TORVONU-377006 format. One record per residue: residue in one letter; chain; y, z, x of N, C-alpha, C, O, CB in turn. Coordinates in steps of 0.02 Angstrom, whole numbers, plus 50000, padded with zeros to 5 digits. Glycine has a CB too. Example, Ala and Ser with C-alpha at 12.3 -4.5 7.8 and 13.67 -1.06 7.14 Angstrom:
BEGIN
<site><r>A</r><c>A</c><n_Y>49716</n_Y><n_Z>50390</n_Z><n_X>50660</n_X><ca_Y>49775</ca_Y><ca_Z>50390</ca_Z><ca_X>50615</ca_X><c_Y>49835</c_Y><c_Z>50390</c_Z><c_X>50660</c_X><o_Y>49834</o_Y><o_Z>50423</o_Z><o_X>50712</o_X><cb_Y>49776</cb_Y><cb_Z>50452</cb_Z><cb_X>50565</cb_X></site>
<site><r>S</r><c>A</c><n_Y>49888</n_Y><n_Z>50354</n_Z><n_X>50642</n_X><ca_Y>49947</ca_Y><ca_Z>50357</ca_Z><ca_X>50684</ca_X><c_Y>50002</c_Y><c_Z>50394</c_Z><c_X>50645</c_X><o_Y>50057</o_Y><o_Z>50402</o_Z><o_X>50670</o_X><cb_Y>49970</cb_Y><cb_Z>50286</cb_Z><cb_X>50704</cb_X></site>
END
This chain:
BEGIN
<site><r>X</r><c>A</c><n_Y>51084</n_Y><n_Z>49144</n_Z><n_X>50050</n_X><ca_Y>51080</ca_Y><ca_Z>49195</ca_Z><ca_X>50101</ca_X><c_Y>51093</c_Y><c_Z>49263</c_Z><c_X>50068</c_X><o_Y>51136</o_Y><o_Z>49270</o_Z><o_X>50025</o_X><cb_Y>51130</cb_Y><cb_Z>49182</cb_Z><cb_X>50158</cb_X></site>
<site><r>X</r><c>A</c><n_Y>51055</n_Y><n_Z>49312</n_Z><n_X>50089</n_X><ca_Y>51063</ca_Y><ca_Z>49380</ca_Z><ca_X>50062</ca_X><c_Y>51116</c_Y><c_Z>49418</c_Z><c_X>50100</c_X><o_Y>51125</o_Y><o_Z>49410</o_Z><o_X>50160</o_X><cb_Y>50996</cb_Y><cb_Z>49417</cb_Z><cb_X>50064</cb_X></site>
<site><r>X</r><c>A</c><n_Y>51151</n_Y><n_Z>49460</n_Z><n_X>50063</n_X><ca_Y>51198</ca_Y><ca_Z>49505</ca_Z><ca_X>50096</ca_X><c_Y>51159</c_Y><c_Z>49563</c_Z><c_X>50126</c_X><o_Y>51100</o_Y><o_Z>49573</o_Z><o_X>50108</o_X><cb_Y>51253</cb_Y><cb_Z>49530</cb_Z><cb_X>50046</cb_X></site>
<site><r>X</r><c>A</c><n_Y>51190</n_Y><n_Z>49601</n_Z><n_X>50169</n_X><ca_Y>51157</ca_Y><ca_Z>49660</ca_Z><ca_X>50198</ca_X><c_Y>51138</c_Y><c_Z>49710</c_Z><c_X>50144</c_X><o_Y>51086</o_Y><o_Z>49742</o_Z><o_X>50147</o_X><cb_Y>51204</cb_Y><cb_Z>49693</cb_Z><cb_X>50251</cb_X></site>
<site><r>X</r><c>A</c><n_Y>51181</n_Y><n_Z>49717</n_Z><n_X>50094</n_X><ca_Y>51167</ca_Y><ca_Z>49763</ca_Z><ca_X>50039</ca_X><c_Y>51105</c_Y><c_Z>49740</c_Z><c_X>50000</c_X><o_Y>51062</o_Y><o_Z>49781</o_Z><o_X>49985</o_X><cb_Y>51228</cb_Y><cb_Z>49768</cb_Z><cb_X>49992</cb_X></site>
<site><r>X</r><c>A</c><n_Y>51101</n_Y><n_Z>49676</n_Z><n_X>49985</n_X><ca_Y>51043</ca_Y><ca_Z>49650</ca_Z><ca_X>49949</ca_X><c_Y>50979</c_Y><c_Z>49658</c_Z><c_X>49990</c_X><o_Y>50927</o_Y><o_Z>49676</o_Z><o_X>49963</o_X><cb_Y>51054</cb_Y><cb_Z>49576</cb_Z><cb_X>49930</cb_X></site>
<site><r>X</r><c>A</c><n_Y>50983</n_Y><n_Z>49643</n_Z><n_X>50054</n_X><ca_Y>50926</ca_Y><ca_Z>49651</ca_Z><ca_X>50098</ca_X><c_Y>50904</c_Y><c_Z>49724</c_Z><c_X>50100</c_X><o_Y>50844</o_Y><o_Z>49738</o_Z><o_X>50101</o_X><cb_Y>50943</cb_Y><cb_Z>49626</cb_Z><cb_X>50168</cb_X></site>
<site><r>X</r><c>A</c><n_Y>50951</n_Y><n_Z>49770</n_Z><n_X>50102</n_X><ca_Y>50935</ca_Y><ca_Z>49841</ca_Z><ca_X>50102</ca_X><c_Y>50899</c_Y><c_Z>49862</c_Z><c_X>50038</c_X><o_Y>50853</o_Y><o_Z>49902</o_Z><o_X>50041</o_X><cb_Y>50998</cb_Y><cb_Z>49882</cb_Z><cb_X>50110</cb_X></site>
<site><r>X</r><c>A</c><n_Y>50920</n_Y><n_Z>49835</n_Z><n_X>49982</n_X><ca_Y>50888</ca_Y><ca_Z>49851</ca_Z><ca_X>49918</ca_X><c_Y>50816</c_Y><c_Z>49826</c_Z><c_X>49918</c_X><o_Y>50771</o_Y><o_Z>49860</o_Z><o_X>49895</o_X><cb_Y>50928</cb_Y><cb_Z>49819</cb_Z><cb_X>49859</cb_X></site>
<site><r>X</r><c>A</c><n_Y>50806</n_Y><n_Z>49765</n_Z><n_X>49943</n_X><ca_Y>50739</ca_Y><ca_Z>49737</ca_Z><ca_X>49945</ca_X><c_Y>50695</c_Y><c_Z>49778</c_Z><c_X>49992</c_X><o_Y>50638</o_Y><o_Z>49793</o_Z><o_X>49974</o_X><cb_Y>50742</cb_Y><cb_Z>49663</cb_Z><cb_X>49969</cb_X></site>
<site><r>X</r><c>A</c><n_Y>50720</n_Y><n_Z>49795</n_Z><n_X>50051</n_X><ca_Y>50680</ca_Y><ca_Z>49835</ca_Z><ca_X>50099</ca_X><c_Y>50662</c_Y><c_Z>49903</c_Z><c_X>50069</c_X><o_Y>50606</o_Y><o_Z>49927</o_Z><o_X>50079</o_X><cb_Y>50720</cb_Y><cb_Z>49845</cb_Z><cb_X>50164</cb_X></site>
<site><r>X</r><c>A</c><n_Y>50708</n_Y><n_Z>49933</n_Z><n_X>50033</n_X><ca_Y>50695</ca_Y><ca_Z>49998</ca_Z><ca_X>50001</ca_X><c_Y>50639</c_Y><c_Z>49991</c_Z><c_X>49949</c_X><o_Y>50595</o_Y><o_Z>50033</o_Z><o_X>49944</o_X><cb_Y>50759</cb_Y><cb_Z>50025</cb_Z><cb_X>49968</cb_X></site>
<site><r>X</r><c>A</c><n_Y>50642</n_Y><n_Z>49937</n_Z><n_X>49910</n_X><ca_Y>50590</ca_Y><ca_Z>49925</ca_Z><ca_X>49860</ca_X><c_Y>50522</c_Y><c_Z>49912</c_Z><c_X>49891</c_X><o_Y>50471</o_Y><o_Z>49936</o_Z><o_X>49866</o_X><cb_Y>50609</cb_Y><cb_Z>49865</cb_Z><cb_X>49817</cb_X></site>
<site><r>X</r><c>A</c><n_Y>50521</n_Y><n_Z>49875</n_Z><n_X>49946</n_X><ca_Y>50458</ca_Y><ca_Z>49862</ca_Z><ca_X>49981</ca_X><c_Y>50429</c_Y><c_Z>49926</c_Z><c_X>50010</c_X><o_Y>50369</o_Y><o_Z>49937</o_Z><o_X>50007</o_X><cb_Y>50468</cb_Y><cb_Z>49810</cb_Z><cb_X>50037</cb_X></site>
<site><r>X</r><c>A</c><n_Y>50472</n_Y><n_Z>49968</n_Z><n_X>50038</n_X><ca_Y>50449</ca_Y><ca_Z>50031</ca_Z><ca_X>50066</ca_X><c_Y>50417</c_Y><c_Z>50075</c_Z><c_X>50011</c_X><o_Y>50365</o_Y><o_Z>50105</o_Z><o_X>50022</o_X><cb_Y>50508</cb_Y><cb_Z>50069</cb_Z><cb_X>50099</cb_X></site>
<site><r>X</r><c>A</c><n_Y>50449</n_Y><n_Z>50077</n_Z><n_X>49953</n_X><ca_Y>50422</ca_Y><ca_Z>50117</ca_Z><ca_X>49897</ca_X><c_Y>50355</c_Y><c_Z>50087</c_Z><c_X>49875</c_X><o_Y>50309</o_Y><o_Z>50125</o_Z><o_X>49859</o_X><cb_Y>50472</cb_Y><cb_Z>50118</cb_Z><cb_X>49837</cb_X></site>
<site><r>X</r><c>A</c><n_Y>50350</n_Y><n_Z>50022</n_Z><n_X>49873</n_X><ca_Y>50288</ca_Y><ca_Z>49988</ca_Z><ca_X>49854</ca_X><c_Y>50232</c_Y><c_Z>50007</c_Z><c_X>49902</c_X><o_Y>50176</o_Y><o_Z>50022</o_Z><o_X>49880</o_X><cb_Y>50298</cb_Y><cb_Z>49912</cb_Z><cb_X>49852</cb_X></site>
<site><r>X</r><c>A</c><n_Y>50245</n_Y><n_Z>50006</n_Z><n_X>49967</n_X><ca_Y>50195</ca_Y><ca_Z>50024</ca_Z><ca_X>50017</ca_X><c_Y>50173</c_Y><c_Z>50097</c_Z><c_X>50008</c_X><o_Y>50114</o_Y><o_Z>50112</o_Z><o_X>50014</o_X><cb_Y>50223</cb_Y><cb_Z>50012</cb_Z><cb_X>50088</cb_X></site>
<site><r>X</r><c>A</c><n_Y>50220</n_Y><n_Z>50141</n_Z><n_X>49995</n_X><ca_Y>50203</ca_Y><ca_Z>50211</ca_Z><ca_X>49984</ca_X><c_Y>50158</c_Y><c_Z>50219</c_Z><c_X>49924</c_X><o_Y>50111</o_Y><o_Z>50259</o_Z><o_X>49925</o_X><cb_Y>50268</cb_Y><cb_Z>50253</cb_Z><cb_X>49975</cb_X></site>
<site><r>X</r><c>A</c><n_Y>50171</n_Y><n_Z>50181</n_Z><n_X>49871</n_X><ca_Y>50130</ca_Y><ca_Z>50185</ca_Z><ca_X>49811</ca_X><c_Y>50059</c_Y><c_Z>50158</c_Z><c_X>49825</c_X><o_Y>50010</o_Y><o_Z>50186</o_Z><o_X>49801</o_X><cb_Y>50162</cb_Y><cb_Z>50145</cb_Z><cb_X>49753</cb_X></site>
<site><r>X</r><c>A</c><n_Y>50055</n_Y><n_Z>50104</n_Z><n_X>49864</n_X><ca_Y>49990</ca_Y><ca_Z>50077</ca_Z><ca_X>49882</ca_X><c_Y>49949</c_Y><c_Z>50128</c_Z><c_X>49920</c_X><o_Y>49890</o_Y><o_Z>50137</o_Z><o_X>49907</o_X><cb_Y>49998</cb_Y><cb_Z>50013</cb_Z><cb_X>49924</cb_X></site>
<site><r>X</r><c>A</c><n_Y>49980</n_Y><n_Z>50162</n_Z><n_X>49968</n_X><ca_Y>49945</ca_Y><ca_Z>50212</ca_Z><ca_X>50007</ca_X><c_Y>49920</c_Y><c_Z>50270</c_Z><c_X>49963</c_X><o_Y>49865</o_Y><o_Z>50296</o_Z><o_X>49973</o_X><cb_Y>49990</cb_Y><cb_Z>50239</cb_Z><cb_X>50063</cb_X></site>
<site><r>X</r><c>A</c><n_Y>49961</n_Y><n_Z>50290</n_Z><n_X>49915</n_X><ca_Y>49939</ca_Y><ca_Z>50343</ca_Z><ca_X>49869</ca_X><c_Y>49880</c_Y><c_Z>50319</c_Z><c_X>49827</c_X><o_Y>49832</o_Y><o_Z>50357</o_Z><o_X>49816</o_X><cb_Y>49998</cb_Y><cb_Z>50364</cb_Z><cb_X>49822</cb_X></site>
<site><r>X</r><c>A</c><n_Y>49882</n_Y><n_Z>50258</n_Z><n_X>49804</n_X><ca_Y>49827</ca_Y><ca_Z>50230</ca_Z><ca_X>49764</ca_X><c_Y>49763</c_Y><c_Z>50225</c_Z><c_X>49806</c_X><o_Y>49708</o_Y><o_Z>50237</o_Z><o_X>49780</o_X><cb_Y>49845</cb_Y><cb_Z>50162</cb_Z><cb_X>49736</cb_X></site>
<site><r>X</r><c>A</c><n_Y>49769</n_Y><n_Z>50207</n_Z><n_X>49869</n_X><ca_Y>49711</ca_Y><ca_Z>50202</ca_Z><ca_X>49913</ca_X><c_Y>49677</c_Y><c_Z>50270</c_Z><c_X>49919</c_X><o_Y>49617</o_Y><o_Z>50276</o_Z><o_X>49911</o_X><cb_Y>49731</cb_Y><cb_Z>50175</cb_Z><cb_X>49983</cb_X></site>
<site><r>X</r><c>A</c><n_Y>49717</n_Y><n_Z>50321</n_Z><n_X>49932</n_X><ca_Y>49689</ca_Y><ca_Z>50389</ca_Z><ca_X>49938</ca_X><c_Y>49660</c_Y><c_Z>50414</c_Z><c_X>49872</c_X><o_Y>49606</o_Y><o_Z>50443</o_Z><o_X>49870</o_X><cb_Y>49744</cb_Y><cb_Z>50438</cb_Z><cb_X>49963</cb_X></site>
<site><r>X</r><c>A</c><n_Y>49697</n_Y><n_Z>50402</n_Z><n_X>49818</n_X><ca_Y>49676</ca_Y><ca_Z>50426</ca_Z><ca_X>49752</ca_X><c_Y>49610</c_Y><c_Z>50394</c_Z><c_X>49730</c_X><o_Y>49565</o_Y><o_Z>50430</o_Z><o_X>49709</o_X><cb_Y>49730</cb_Y><cb_Z>50412</cb_Z><cb_X>49701</cb_X></site>
<site><r>X</r><c>A</c><n_Y>49605</n_Y><n_Z>50329</n_Z><n_X>49735</n_X><ca_Y>49544</ca_Y><ca_Z>50295</ca_Z><ca_X>49713</ca_X><c_Y>49485</c_Y><c_Z>50314</c_Z><c_X>49757</c_X><o_Y>49429</o_Y><o_Z>50320</o_Z><o_X>49733</o_X><cb_Y>49554</cb_Y><cb_Z>50219</cb_Z><cb_X>49713</cb_X></site>
<site><r>X</r><c>A</c><n_Y>49496</n_Y><n_Z>50323</n_Z><n_X>49822</n_X><ca_Y>49443</ca_Y><ca_Z>50343</ca_Z><ca_X>49867</ca_X><c_Y>49417</c_Y><c_Z>50413</c_Z><c_X>49848</c_X><o_Y>49357</o_Y><o_Z>50424</o_Z><o_X>49844</o_X><cb_Y>49467</cb_Y><cb_Z>50342</cb_Z><cb_X>49940</cb_X></site>
<site><r>X</r><c>A</c><n_Y>49463</n_Y><n_Z>50459</n_Z><n_X>49837</n_X><ca_Y>49444</ca_Y><ca_Z>50527</ca_Z><ca_X>49818</ca_X><c_Y>49408</c_Y><c_Z>50528</c_Z><c_X>49751</c_X><o_Y>49358</o_Y><o_Z>50562</o_Z><o_X>49743</o_X><cb_Y>49506</cb_Y><cb_Z>50573</cb_Z><cb_X>49816</cb_X></site>
<site><r>X</r><c>A</c><n_Y>49435</n_Y><n_Z>50492</n_Z><n_X>49703</n_X><ca_Y>49404</ca_Y><ca_Z>50492</ca_Z><ca_X>49636</ca_X><c_Y>49334</c_Y><c_Z>50461</c_Z><c_X>49639</c_X><o_Y>49288</o_Y><o_Z>50486</o_Z><o_X>49606</o_X><cb_Y>49449</cb_Y><cb_Z>50452</cb_Z><cb_X>49586</cb_X></site>
<site><r>X</r><c>A</c><n_Y>49325</n_Y><n_Z>50408</n_Z><n_X>49677</n_X><ca_Y>49259</ca_Y><ca_Z>50376</ca_Z><ca_X>49684</ca_X><c_Y>49210</c_Y><c_Z>50424</c_Z><c_X>49716</c_X><o_Y>49151</o_Y><o_Z>50426</o_Z><o_X>49697</o_X><cb_Y>49264</cb_Y><cb_Z>50311</cb_Z><cb_X>49724</cb_X></site>
<site><r>X</r><c>A</c><n_Y>49233</n_Y><n_Z>50461</n_Z><n_X>49765</n_X><ca_Y>49190</ca_Y><ca_Z>50509</ca_Z><ca_X>49800</ca_X><c_Y>49168</c_Y><c_Z>50565</c_Z><c_X>49753</c_X><o_Y>49112</o_Y><o_Z>50590</o_Z><o_X>49758</o_X><cb_Y>49225</cb_Y><cb_Z>50538</cb_Z><cb_X>49861</cb_X></site>
<site><r>X</r><c>A</c><n_Y>49212</n_Y><n_Z>50585</n_Z><n_X>49708</n_X><ca_Y>49199</ca_Y><ca_Z>50643</ca_Z><ca_X>49665</ca_X><c_Y>49160</c_Y><c_Z>50627</c_Z><c_X>49601</c_X><o_Y>49132</o_Y><o_Z>50672</o_Z><o_X>49570</o_X><cb_Y>49264</cb_Y><cb_Z>50675</cb_Z><cb_X>49647</cb_X></site>
<site><r>X</r><c>A</c><n_Y>49159</n_Y><n_Z>50564</n_Z><n_X>49581</n_X><ca_Y>49126</ca_Y><ca_Z>50548</ca_Z><ca_X>49517</ca_X><c_Y>49050</c_Y><c_Z>50540</c_Z><c_X>49526</c_X><o_Y>49026</o_Y><o_Z>50518</o_Z><o_X>49578</o_X><cb_Y>49156</cb_Y><cb_Z>50484</cb_Z><cb_X>49487</cb_X></site>
<site><r>X</r><c>A</c><n_Y>49015</n_Y><n_Z>50558</n_Z><n_X>49474</n_X><ca_Y>48942</ca_Y><ca_Z>50548</ca_Z><ca_X>49474</ca_X><c_Y>48922</c_Y><c_Z>50485</c_Z><c_X>49435</c_X><o_Y>48865</o_Y><o_Z>50464</o_Z><o_X>49438</o_X><cb_Y>48907</cb_Y><cb_Z>50610</cb_Z><cb_X>49443</cb_X></site>
<site><r>X</r><c>A</c><n_Y>48969</n_Y><n_Z>50456</n_Z><n_X>49400</n_X><ca_Y>48956</ca_Y><ca_Z>50396</ca_Z><ca_X>49359</ca_X><c_Y>48958</c_Y><c_Z>50334</c_Z><c_X>49405</c_X><o_Y>49011</o_Y><o_Z>50317</o_Z><o_X>49430</o_X><cb_Y>49008</cb_Y><cb_Z>50390</cb_Z><cb_X>49301</cb_X></site>
<site><r>X</r><c>A</c><n_Y>48901</n_Y><n_Z>50301</n_Z><n_X>49414</n_X><ca_Y>48900</ca_Y><ca_Z>50243</ca_Z><ca_X>49459</ca_X><c_Y>48945</c_Y><c_Z>50185</c_Z><c_X>49436</c_X><o_Y>48971</o_Y><o_Z>50147</o_Z><o_X>49477</o_X><cb_Y>48830</cb_Y><cb_Z>50218</cb_Z><cb_X>49467</cb_X></site>
<site><r>X</r><c>A</c><n_Y>48953</n_Y><n_Z>50178</n_Z><n_X>49370</n_X><ca_Y>48996</ca_Y><ca_Z>50124</ca_Z><ca_X>49344</ca_X><c_Y>49069</c_Y><c_Z>50138</c_Z><c_X>49360</c_X><o_Y>49105</o_Y><o_Z>50093</o_Z><o_X>49381</o_X><cb_Y>48987</cb_Y><cb_Z>50116</cb_Z><cb_X>49268</cb_X></site>
<site><r>X</r><c>A</c><n_Y>49090</n_Y><n_Z>50200</n_Z><n_X>49351</n_X><ca_Y>49158</ca_Y><ca_Z>50219</ca_Z><ca_X>49367</ca_X><c_Y>49170</c_Y><c_Z>50214</c_Z><c_X>49442</c_X><o_Y>49223</o_Y><o_Z>50192</o_Z><o_X>49464</o_X><cb_Y>49173</cb_Y><cb_Z>50290</cb_Z><cb_X>49343</cb_X></site>
<site><r>X</r><c>A</c><n_Y>49121</n_Y><n_Z>50234</n_Z><n_X>49482</n_X><ca_Y>49127</ca_Y><ca_Z>50230</ca_Z><ca_X>49555</ca_X><c_Y>49137</c_Y><c_Z>50157</c_Z><c_X>49576</c_X><o_Y>49178</o_Y><o_Z>50143</o_Z><o_X>49620</o_X><cb_Y>49064</cb_Y><cb_Z>50259</cb_Z><cb_X>49589</cb_X></site>
<site><r>X</r><c>A</c><n_Y>49100</n_Y><n_Z>50111</n_Z><n_X>49545</n_X><ca_Y>49105</ca_Y><ca_Z>50040</ca_Z><ca_X>49562</ca_X><c_Y>49176</c_Y><c_Z>50014</c_Z><c_X>49545</c_X><o_Y>49205</o_Y><o_Z>49977</o_Z><o_X>49585</o_X><cb_Y>49052</cb_Y><cb_Z>49999</cb_Z><cb_X>49524</cb_X></site>
<site><r>X</r><c>A</c><n_Y>49202</n_Y><n_Z>50032</n_Z><n_X>49488</n_X><ca_Y>49269</ca_Y><ca_Z>50010</ca_Z><ca_X>49468</ca_X><c_Y>49322</c_Y><c_Z>50040</c_Z><c_X>49515</c_X><o_Y>49367</o_Y><o_Z>50004</o_Z><o_X>49538</o_X><cb_Y>49284</cb_Y><cb_Z>50031</cb_Z><cb_X>49394</cb_X></site>
<site><r>X</r><c>A</c><n_Y>49316</n_Y><n_Z>50104</n_Z><n_X>49530</n_X><ca_Y>49364</ca_Y><ca_Z>50136</ca_Z><ca_X>49575</ca_X><c_Y>49362</c_Y><c_Z>50105</c_Z><c_X>49645</c_X><o_Y>49414</o_Y><o_Z>50096</o_Z><o_X>49676</o_X><cb_Y>49350</cb_Y><cb_Z>50211</cb_Z><cb_X>49580</cb_X></site>
<site><r>X</r><c>A</c><n_Y>49303</n_Y><n_Z>50089</n_Z><n_X>49669</n_X><ca_Y>49298</ca_Y><ca_Z>50059</ca_Z><ca_X>49736</ca_X><c_Y>49325</c_Y><c_Z>49987</c_Z><c_X>49736</c_X><o_Y>49352</o_Y><o_Z>49964</o_Z><o_X>49786</o_X><cb_Y>49226</cb_Y><cb_Z>50060</cb_Z><cb_X>49760</cb_X></site>
<site><r>X</r><c>A</c><n_Y>49318</n_Y><n_Z>49952</n_Z><n_X>49680</n_X><ca_Y>49347</ca_Y><ca_Z>49885</ca_Z><ca_X>49675</ca_X><c_Y>49424</c_Y><c_Z>49889</c_Z><c_X>49677</c_X><o_Y>49456</o_Y><o_Z>49849</o_Z><o_X>49711</o_X><cb_Y>49324</cb_Y><cb_Z>49850</cb_Z><cb_X>49609</cb_X></site>
<site><r>X</r><c>A</c><n_Y>49451</n_Y><n_Z>49938</n_Z><n_X>49642</n_X><ca_Y>49524</ca_Y><ca_Z>49949</ca_Z><ca_X>49644</ca_X><c_Y>49545</c_Y><c_Z>49968</c_Z><c_X>49714</c_X><o_Y>49595</o_Y><o_Z>49943</o_Z><o_X>49741</o_X><cb_Y>49546</cb_Y><cb_Z>50003</cb_Z><cb_X>49593</cb_X></site>
<site><r>X</r><c>A</c><n_Y>49508</n_Y><n_Z>50014</n_Z><n_X>49744</n_X><ca_Y>49522</ca_Y><ca_Z>50037</ca_Z><ca_X>49813</ca_X><c_Y>49523</c_Y><c_Z>49978</c_Z><c_X>49862</c_X><o_Y>49570</o_Y><o_Z>49970</o_Z><o_X>49901</o_X><cb_Y>49470</cb_Y><cb_Z>50090</cb_Z><cb_X>49835</cb_X></site>
<site><r>X</r><c>A</c><n_Y>49471</n_Y><n_Z>49938</n_Z><n_X>49859</n_X><ca_Y>49466</ca_Y><ca_Z>49881</ca_Z><ca_X>49905</ca_X><c_Y>49524</c_Y><c_Z>49832</c_Z><c_X>49896</c_X><o_Y>49552</o_Y><o_Z>49806</o_Z><o_X>49944</o_X><cb_Y>49400</cb_Y><cb_Z>49844</cb_Z><cb_X>49895</cb_X></site>
<site><r>X</r><c>A</c><n_Y>49543</n_Y><n_Z>49820</n_Z><n_X>49833</n_X><ca_Y>49599</ca_Y><ca_Z>49777</ca_Z><ca_X>49819</ca_X><c_Y>49665</c_Y><c_Z>49806</c_Z><c_X>49846</c_X><o_Y>49705</o_Y><o_Z>49769</o_Z><o_X>49875</o_X><cb_Y>49605</cb_Y><cb_Z>49765</cb_Z><cb_X>49743</cb_X></site>
<site><r>X</r><c>A</c><n_Y>49674</n_Y><n_Z>49870</n_Z><n_X>49838</n_X><ca_Y>49735</ca_Y><ca_Z>49903</ca_Z><ca_X>49864</ca_X><c_Y>49738</c_Y><c_Z>49898</c_Z><c_X>49940</c_X><o_Y>49791</o_Y><o_Z>49886</o_Z><o_X>49968</o_X><cb_Y>49738</cb_Y><cb_Z>49976</cb_Z><cb_X>49842</cb_X></site>
<site><r>X</r><c>A</c><n_Y>49681</n_Y><n_Z>49907</n_Z><n_X>49973</n_X><ca_Y>49678</ca_Y><ca_Z>49902</ca_Z><ca_X>50046</ca_X><c_Y>49698</c_Y><c_Z>49832</c_Z><c_X>50068</c_X><o_Y>49739</o_Y><o_Z>49824</o_Z><o_X>50114</o_X><cb_Y>49608</cb_Y><cb_Z>49920</cb_Z><cb_X>50073</cb_X></site>
<site><r>X</r><c>A</c><n_Y>49669</n_Y><n_Z>49782</n_Z><n_X>50037</n_X><ca_Y>49685</ca_Y><ca_Z>49712</ca_Z><ca_X>50054</ca_X><c_Y>49758</c_Y><c_Z>49696</c_Z><c_X>50042</c_X><o_Y>49791</o_Y><o_Z>49665</o_Z><o_X>50084</o_X><cb_Y>49641</cb_Y><cb_Z>49664</cb_Z><cb_X>50014</cb_X></site>
<site><r>X</r><c>A</c><n_Y>49784</n_Y><n_Z>49717</n_Z><n_X>49985</n_X><ca_Y>49854</ca_Y><ca_Z>49705</ca_Z><ca_X>49968</ca_X><c_Y>49900</c_Y><c_Z>49740</c_Z><c_X>50017</c_X><o_Y>49951</o_Y><o_Z>49712</o_Z><o_X>50037</o_X><cb_Y>49868</cb_Y><cb_Z>49728</cb_Z><cb_X>49897</cb_X></site>
<site><r>X</r><c>A</c><n_Y>49883</n_Y><n_Z>49801</n_Z><n_X>50035</n_X><ca_Y>49923</ca_Y><ca_Z>49840</ca_Z><ca_X>50082</ca_X><c_Y>49925</c_Y><c_Z>49805</c_Z><c_X>50151</c_X><o_Y>49978</o_Y><o_Z>49801</o_Z><o_X>50182</o_X><cb_Y>49896</cb_Y><cb_Z>49912</cb_Z><cb_X>50090</cb_X></site>
<site><r>X</r><c>A</c><n_Y>49868</n_Y><n_Z>49781</n_Z><n_X>50173</n_X><ca_Y>49866</ca_Y><ca_Z>49745</ca_Z><ca_X>50237</ca_X><c_Y>49909</c_Y><c_Z>49682</c_Z><c_X>50235</c_X><o_Y>49945</o_Y><o_Z>49668</o_Z><o_X>50283</o_X><cb_Y>49793</cb_Y><cb_Z>49727</cb_Z><cb_X>50255</cb_X></site>
<site><r>X</r><c>A</c><n_Y>49905</n_Y><n_Z>49646</n_Z><n_X>50181</n_X><ca_Y>49945</ca_Y><ca_Z>49585</ca_Z><ca_X>50173</ca_X><c_Y>50019</c_Y><c_Z>49601</c_Z><c_X>50172</c_X><o_Y>50059</o_Y><o_Z>49567</o_Z><o_X>50205</o_X><cb_Y>49926</cb_Y><cb_Z>49548</cb_Z><cb_X>50108</cb_X></site>
<site><r>X</r><c>A</c><n_Y>50038</n_Y><n_Z>49653</n_Z><n_X>50135</n_X><ca_Y>50108</ca_Y><ca_Z>49674</ca_Z><ca_X>50132</ca_X><c_Y>50134</c_Y><c_Z>49693</c_Z><c_X>50201</c_X><o_Y>50188</o_Y><o_Z>49673</o_Z><o_X>50221</o_X><cb_Y>50116</cb_Y><cb_Z>49733</cb_Z><cb_X>50083</cb_X></site>
<site><r>X</r><c>A</c><n_Y>50094</n_Y><n_Z>49733</n_Z><n_X>50237</n_X><ca_Y>50115</ca_Y><ca_Z>49755</ca_Z><ca_X>50303</ca_X><c_Y>50122</c_Y><c_Z>49696</c_Z><c_X>50352</c_X><o_Y>50170</o_Y><o_Z>49694</o_Z><o_X>50391</o_X><cb_Y>50066</cb_Y><cb_Z>49805</cb_Z><cb_X>50331</cb_X></site>
<site><r>X</r><c>A</c><n_Y>50076</n_Y><n_Z>49649</n_Z><n_X>50350</n_X><ca_Y>50081</ca_Y><ca_Z>49590</ca_Z><ca_X>50393</ca_X><c_Y>50144</c_Y><c_Z>49549</c_Z><c_X>50375</c_X><o_Y>50179</o_Y><o_Z>49525</o_Z><o_X>50420</o_X><cb_Y>50018</cb_Y><cb_Z>49545</cb_Z><cb_X>50386</cb_X></site>
<site><r>X</r><c>A</c><n_Y>50158</n_Y><n_Z>49542</n_Z><n_X>50311</n_X><ca_Y>50216</ca_Y><ca_Z>49504</ca_Z><ca_X>50289</ca_X><c_Y>50280</c_Y><c_Z>49537</c_Z><c_X>50311</c_X><o_Y>50327</o_Y><o_Z>49503</o_Z><o_X>50333</o_X><cb_Y>50216</cb_Y><cb_Z>49496</cb_Z><cb_X>50212</cb_X></site>
<site><r>X</r><c>A</c><n_Y>50283</n_Y><n_Z>49603</n_Z><n_X>50307</n_X><ca_Y>50342</ca_Y><ca_Z>49641</ca_Z><ca_X>50327</ca_X><c_Y>50355</c_Y><c_Z>49630</c_Z><c_X>50402</c_X><o_Y>50412</o_Y><o_Z>49618</o_Z><o_X>50422</o_X><cb_Y>50334</cb_Y><cb_Z>49716</cb_Z><cb_X>50312</cb_X></site>
<site><r>X</r><c>A</c><n_Y>50303</n_Y><n_Z>49636</n_Z><n_X>50442</n_X><ca_Y>50310</ca_Y><ca_Z>49628</ca_Z><ca_X>50514</ca_X><c_Y>50334</c_Y><c_Z>49557</c_Z><c_X>50532</c_X><o_Y>50372</o_Y><o_Z>49548</o_Z><o_X>50579</o_X><cb_Y>50244</cb_Y><cb_Z>49643</cb_Z><cb_X>50550</cb_X></site>
<site><r>X</r><c>A</c><n_Y>50310</n_Y><n_Z>49509</n_Z><n_X>50494</n_X><ca_Y>50327</ca_Y><ca_Z>49439</ca_Z><ca_X>50509</ca_X><c_Y>50397</c_Y><c_Z>49421</c_Z><c_X>50487</c_X><o_Y>50432</o_Y><o_Z>49384</o_Z><o_X>50522</o_X><cb_Y>50277</cb_Y><cb_Z>49393</cb_Z><cb_X>50476</cb_X></site>
<site><r>X</r><c>A</c><n_Y>50419</n_Y><n_Z>49446</n_Z><n_X>50429</n_X><ca_Y>50481</ca_Y><ca_Z>49422</ca_Z><ca_X>50399</ca_X><c_Y>50539</c_Y><c_Z>49472</c_Z><c_X>50402</c_X><o_Y>50597</o_Y><o_Z>49452</o_Z><o_X>50390</o_X><cb_Y>50469</cb_Y><cb_Z>49404</cb_Z><cb_X>50329</cb_X></site>
<site><r>X</r><c>A</c><n_Y>50526</n_Y><n_Z>49535</n_Z><n_X>50417</n_X><ca_Y>50581</ca_Y><ca_Z>49583</ca_Z><ca_X>50416</ca_X><c_Y>50596</c_Y><c_Z>49611</c_Z><c_X>50485</c_X><o_Y>50640</o_Y><o_Z>49652</o_Z><o_X>50493</o_X><cb_Y>50565</cb_Y><cb_Z>49641</cb_Z><cb_X>50369</cb_X></site>
END
């Protein structure tokens, strides 16, 4: 069983992780929009899509378990 302090540390880490995911989603979307290189655009959109999926999973998990 976790103590309240340990649970607080975990929640703080998860919150920071979610904030980083949101920044990556915005960053990759903007970079993909601005690039003229179709290969780079494809890579950036793959990263973007992965971040969106991961963010959705993280948020669902948080709602279910926290």
